C-alpha positions in Angstrom: 0.0 0.0 0.0 1.3 3.4 -1.0 2.3 5.7 1.9 0.5 8.9 2.8 2.4 11.9 1.5 1.6 15.6 1.8 4.6 16.9 -0.2 2.6 18.3 -3.1 3.4 22.0 -3.0 5.5 22.1 -6.1 3.1 19.9 -8.1 0.2 22.0 -7.1 2.2 25.2 -8.0 2.7 23.8 -11.5 -1.0 22.9 -11.8 -2.1 26.4 -10.7 0.4 28.0 -13.1 -0.8 26.0 -16.0 -4.5 26.6 -15.1 -3.9 30.4 -15.2 -2.1 30.1 -18.6 -4.9 27.9 -19.9 -7.5 30.4 -18.8 -5.6 33.2 -20.5 -5.2 31.2 -23.7 -8.9 30.4 -23.8 -9.6 34.1 -23.4 -7.1 34.9 -26.2 -7.3 31.8 -28.4 -4.6 31.0 -30.9 -4.4 27.3 -31.8 -6.0 24.3 -30.2 -2.6 22.5 -29.6 -1.6 25.2 -27.1 -4.8 24.7 -25.1 -4.3 20.9 -25.3 -0.7 21.2 -24.0 -1.9 22.9 -20.9 -4.8 20.5 -20.5 -2.6 17.5 -20.8 -0.1 18.8 -18.3 -2.8 19.7 -15.8 -4.4 16.3 -16.1 -1.1 14.5 -15.7 0.0 16.5 -12.7 -3.4 16.0 -11.0 -2.9 12.2 -11.5 0.3 12.6 -9.6 -1.5 14.4 -6.8 -4.2 11.7 -6.6 -1.8 8.8 -6.8 -1.4 8.0 -3.1 -5.0 8.8 -2.2 -6.1 6.2 -4.7 -3.7 3.6 -3.3 -1.5 3.5 -6.4 2.3 3.4 -6.5 4.3 6.4 -7.5 7.6 5.6 -9.3 10.3 8.2 -9.7 12.0 7.7 -13.0 14.9 9.1 -14.9 14.0 11.4 -17.8 14.7 8.8 -20.5 13.4 5.8 -18.7 10.9 3.5 -20.6 7.9 4.8 -18.7 5.6 2.6 -20.9 6.5 -0.3 -18.6 5.0 1.7 -15.6 1.8 2.5 -17.5 1.4 -1.1 -18.4 1.5 -2.0 -14.7 -0.9 0.9 -13.7 1.9 2.8 -11.9 2.1 6.6 -12.1 5.5 7.8 -13.3 7.0 11.0 -11.9 10.2 12.3 -13.5 11.8 14.8 -11.1 14.1 16.2 -13.9 11.0 17.0 -16.0 9.2 18.5 -13.0 12.3 20.7 -12.3 11.9 22.0 -15.9 8.3 22.9 -15.3 9.0 24.4 -12.0 11.9 26.5 -13.3 9.7 27.9 -16.1 7.5 29.4 -13.4 10.2 30.7 -11.1 10.8 30.6 -7.4 13.5 27.9 -7.2 16.3 29.5 -5.1 15.2 27.8 -1.9 15.7 24.4 -3.5 19.2 25.2 -4.7 20.0 26.3 -1.2 18.6 23.0 0.2 20.6 20.9 -2.1 23.8 22.8 -1.3 23.1 22.5 2.4 22.6 18.7 2.0 26.1 18.5 0.5 25.6 18.5 -3.2 28.2 20.5 -5.1 27.2 23.8 -6.5 29.0 23.0 -9.7 26.6 20.2 -10.6 23.7 20.5 -13.1 21.0 22.8 -11.9 18.3 20.4 -13.0 19.6 17.8 -10.5 20.2 20.3 -7.8 16.6 21.4 -8.1 15.4 17.8 -8.2 17.2 17.1 -5.0 16.2 20.3 -3.3 12.5 19.7 -4.0 12.9 16.3 -2.3 14.9 17.6 0.7 12.4 20.5 1.2 9.5 17.9 1.0 7.8 19.9 -1.8 7.1 16.9 -4.0 5.5 13.5 -3.3 7.9 10.9 -2.1 8.5 7.8 -4.3 7.5 4.2 -3.6 10.5 3.2 -5.7 13.1 4.8 -8.0 14.2 3.8 -11.5 17.4 5.6 -12.6 18.3 5.8 -16.3 21.8 6.7 -17.3 21.7 9.7 -19.6 24.4 11.7 -17.8 26.7 11.2 -14.8 25.0 13.9 -12.8 21.6 12.2 -13.2 23.0 8.8 -12.1 24.6 10.3 -9.0 21.5 12.4 -8.1 19.3 9.3 -8.2 21.8 7.5 -6.0 21.5 10.4 -3.5 17.7 10.3 -3.7 17.6 6.6 -3.2 19.6 6.9 0.0 17.5 9.9 1.1 14.1 8.1 0.7 15.4 4.6 1.5 13.2 3.0 -1.2 13.9 0.1 -3.6 15.9 1.4 -6.6 16.7 -0.1 -10.0 19.6 1.3 -12.1 19.1 1.0 -15.8 22.5 0.7 -17.4 22.4 2.3 -20.8 24.9 0.8 -23.3 28.0 2.6 -24.6 28.1 2.9 -27.5 24.8 2.2 -29.2 25.0 -0.9 -31.4 23.1 -4.2 -32.0 25.1 -5.7 -29.2 24.1 -2.7 -27.1 20.4 -3.2 -28.0 20.6 -6.8 -26.8 22.2 -5.6 -23.6 19.5 -3.0 -23.0 16.8 -5.5 -23.6 18.1 -7.5 -20.7 18.3 -4.3 -18.6 14.6 -3.6 -19.3 13.7 -7.2 -18.5 15.5 -6.7 -15.2 13.5 -3.5 -14.6 10.2 -5.5 -15.2 11.4 -8.2 -12.7 12.2 -5.4 -10.2 8.7 -3.9 -10.6 7.1 -7.3 -10.3 8.9 -7.8 -7.0 7.9 -4.3 -5.8 4.2 -4.6 -6.8 3.9 -8.4 -6.2 2.1 -8.6 -9.5 3.1 -10.1 -12.8 3.6 -8.0 -15.9 0.7 -8.4 -18.4 2.7 -8.7 -21.6 -0.4 -8.2 -23.7 -1.0 -4.9 -21.9 2.6 -3.9 -22.4 2.2 -4.5 -26.1 -0.9 -2.3 -26.2 1.0 0.5 -24.5 4.0 0.0 -26.8 1.6 0.3 -29.8 0.4 3.7 -28.5 4.0 4.7 -27.9 4.9 3.8 -31.5 1.9 5.8 -32.8 3.2 8.8 -30.8 6.7 8.4 -32.4 5.2 8.2 -35.9 3.3 11.4 -35.3 6.4 13.1 -33.9 8.3 12.0 -37.0 5.5 13.4 -39.3 5.7 16.7 -37.4 9.5 16.7 -37.8 9.1 16.2 -41.6 6.7 19.2 -41.7 9.3 21.3 -40.0 11.6 20.8 -42.9 9.5 23.2 -45.0 11.1 26.5 -45.9 9.8 28.7 -44.2 9.1 26.6 -41.1 5.4 26.2 -40.2 6.1 25.7 -36.5 7.1 28.2 -33.8 10.1 27.6 -31.7 8.5 27.2 -28.3 6.2 24.5 -29.7 9.2 22.3 -30.2 10.0 22.4 -26.5 6.4 21.8 -25.5 6.4 18.7 -27.6 9.1 17.0 -25.4 7.2 18.1 -22.3 4.2 16.1 -23.5 6.1 13.1 -24.8 8.4 12.5 -21.8 5.6 11.8 -19.2 2.8 10.6 -21.5 4.4 8.3 -24.0 2.2 5.2 -24.3 -1.0 7.1 -23.5 -3.9 8.3 -25.6 -3.3 11.8 -24.3 0.0 12.1 -26.1 -1.5 10.8 -29.3 -4.3 13.4 -29.1 -1.9 16.3 -28.6 0.4 15.3 -31.5 -2.5 14.5 -33.9 -3.8 18.0 -33.2 -0.3 19.6 -33.7 0.3 17.7 -36.9 -3.1 18.7 -38.3 -2.4 22.4 -37.5 1.1 22.3 -39.1 -0.3 20.5 -42.2 -2.9 23.3 -42.6 -0.2 25.9 -42.1 1.8 24.5 -45.0 -1.2 24.3 -47.2 -2.2 27.9 -46.5 1.3 29.3 -46.5 1.1 30.2 -42.9 4.6 30.3 -41.4 6.1 30.7 -37.9 7.2 34.2 -38.8 6.1 36.5 -41.6 9.7 36.7 -43.0 12.0 33.9 -42.0 15.6 35.1 -42.0 17.4 32.5 -39.9 16.9 28.8 -39.5 18.5 27.7 -36.3 19.7 24.3 -35.2 19.4 24.4 -31.4 22.1 22.1 -30.1 21.7 21.8 -26.3 19.5 23.0 -23.4 17.5 26.2 -23.2 17.0 28.9 -20.5 13.7 27.6 -19.0 13.4 30.8 -16.9 13.5 32.9 -20.1 11.5 31.1 -22.8 10.2 34.4 -24.0 13.6 34.9 -25.8 12.3 32.5 -28.6 9.3 34.8 -29.3 11.8 37.7 -29.2 14.1 36.0 -31.8 11.2 35.4 -34.1 9.8 38.9 -33.9 13.1 40.8 -34.0 15.2 38.7 -36.3 12.9 36.3 -38.1 14.9 33.5 -36.4 13.2 30.1 -36.0 14.4 27.0 -34.2 13.8 24.4 -36.9 15.0 21.5 -34.8 16.7 20.9 -31.4 19.2 18.2 -30.8 18.7 17.4 -27.1 15.0 16.7 -27.0 13.1 16.2 -30.2 15.4 14.9 -33.0 14.3 11.4 -34.0 15.4 10.2 -37.4 12.6 8.9 -39.6 14.8 6.1 -40.7 14.5 4.5 -37.2 10.8 4.0 -37.4 10.9 0.8 -39.5 13.1 -0.8 -36.8 10.5 -0.2 -34.0 8.1 -3.2 -33.7 5.7 -3.0 -30.7 4.8 -6.7 -31.2 8.0 -7.3 -29.2 7.5 -4.5 -26.7 10.7 -4.9 -24.8 12.9 -4.7 -27.9 10.8 -1.9 -29.1 11.5 0.1 -25.9 15.2 -0.7 -26.1 15.5 0.5 -29.8 13.4 3.6 -29.1 15.5 4.6 -26.1 18.7 4.1 -28.1 17.5 6.3 -31.0 16.5 9.3 -28.9 19.0 12.1 -29.4 19.5 12.8 -25.7 20.7 9.3 -25.1 22.6 8.8 -28.3 24.2 12.2 -28.9 24.8 13.0 -25.3 25.6 9.5 -24.1 28.7 9.2 -26.3 30.9 8.7 -28.0 31.4 12.3 -29.2 31.2 11.3 -32.8 27.5 10.5 -32.3 26.9 14.1 -31.3 28.7 15.4 -34.4 26.8 13.0 -36.6 23.5 14.2 -35.1 24.3 17.9 -35.4 25.4 17.4 -39.1 22.2 15.5 -39.9 20.0 18.2 -38.3 21.7 21.0 -40.2 21.5 19.1 -43.5 18.0 17.8 -43.2 16.4 21.0 -41.9 18.5 23.3 -44.0 19.7 25.2 -40.9 21.9 28.2 -41.7 22.9 28.9 -38.1 23.3 27.0 -34.8 23.2 27.9 -31.1 24.7 25.7 -28.4 23.2 26.8 -25.0 25.7 25.1 -22.6 24.7 24.5 -19.0 27.8 25.2 -17.0 27.1 22.3 -14.7 26.6 19.8 -17.5 29.8 17.7 -18.1 28.4 16.1 -21.3 27.2 19.3 -22.8 30.2 21.4 -22.1 32.6 18.7 -23.2 31.1 18.5 -26.7 30.3 22.2 -27.3 33.7 23.2 -28.8 33.9 20.0 -30.9 30.4 20.6 -32.4 31.1 24.3 -33.0 34.3 23.4 -34.9 32.7 20.6 -36.8 29.8 22.7 -38.1 31.9 25.7 -38.9 34.7 23.9 -40.6 32.8 21.2 -42.4 29.5 22.9 -43.2 30.3 26.6 -42.9 27.6 27.0 -40.2 28.4 29.9 -37.8 27.8 28.5 -34.4 27.2 30.5 -31.2 28.1 28.9 -27.8 26.4 30.5 -24.9 27.6 29.5 -21.4 24.6 29.8 -19.0 22.1 27.8 -17.1 18.8 26.2 -17.7 17.1 27.0 -14.4 19.2 29.6 -12.5 18.9 33.1 -13.8 21.6 34.3 -11.4 24.1 32.6 -13.7 23.0 34.4 -16.8 20.1 36.9 -16.9 17.6 37.0 -19.7 19.0 40.4 -20.8 22.5 39.0 -21.1 21.2 36.1 -23.2 19.4 38.5 -25.5 22.6 40.7 -25.8 24.6 37.6 -26.9 22.0 36.6 -29.4 21.6 40.1 -30.6 25.3 40.3 -31.4 25.2 37.0 -33.1 22.3 37.9 -35.4 23.8 41.2 -36.2 27.0 39.5 -37.2 25.1 37.1 -39.4 23.3 39.9 -41.1 26.3 42.2 -41.4 
């Protein structure tokens, strides 16, 4: 039986923030997908709030974990890294950074994980019944280790293969099987493989829709605004394998298809097609609107969250749901490009530039991200020397505005665009 937990302050804050934005959007309607984004986020977070009242288990998961397995076992997944992103977009996170530092976490580590740990230490989020850690980066792995000791709950560490290969796929299949065995031990219930196949089929449909949307973004000019790209991952990460995700992406695809047919583009005059190569300042997402309005600059694809090559789709077969999940995880750009080796990152960046006809690139490097900072110079040199793509590297933070203010980010981008146009 799940334990009683009152640590819901941060989740309720996110719900309230999204409800206010949804109310504003309905009063000033634009497109249905924007309303649906807020509705899906509100609904998902309310499920998190109700989890323990309804006697269900809440599993904390790493951002790239195969959450479809949890949905197949009627377990509610909660990704603290994603929740940190949602919280940072609404502000008020300093107390969590202070808490993580007071607990002994180094201030040099990734702010996403400092915030995740700080929310737990300050008891602002519901505690987990178990933890599943997925290895996307060193900081994530160590943070989940800290959280496992802090909560003293059963923990399973998914070991992601390095590098990605057929041998690596076989290895990861066994890792996911071990994860299923772990969940069966925790829940004392057997996995219904027919149900897992149903969830995997929904997940595959979501990936097909995401691929179709990516193809539409290759149009020149782009039919999709920059911020919609980051919203897409926010839906996919916690809802993959659900009908809610399919509804959102079907709606977005329909809108973009109509935009292309009508000649309705993200900006009236597209002047710059940007490949966005790493994280983003979640506390200052308005900069993407500003770039579009002032410089006609549109993010045509981002490497960290949404790039998923169409060529991968034929290899994804939900009739074997475990292998499907292993292959899907291995193809996601966050796990492949940022998991190493460094040549994978360069290959992904080249593919994005070539496929989406990007003429410029921005690498927003989080100072606490070892993986991101270690590849920024290599990617910049690769794109500039091989493809002639001028690449701007901005050293900043995704969640802490004290590292780099919105005004400083805009000043750096302003100089970059003026140099491009000069």
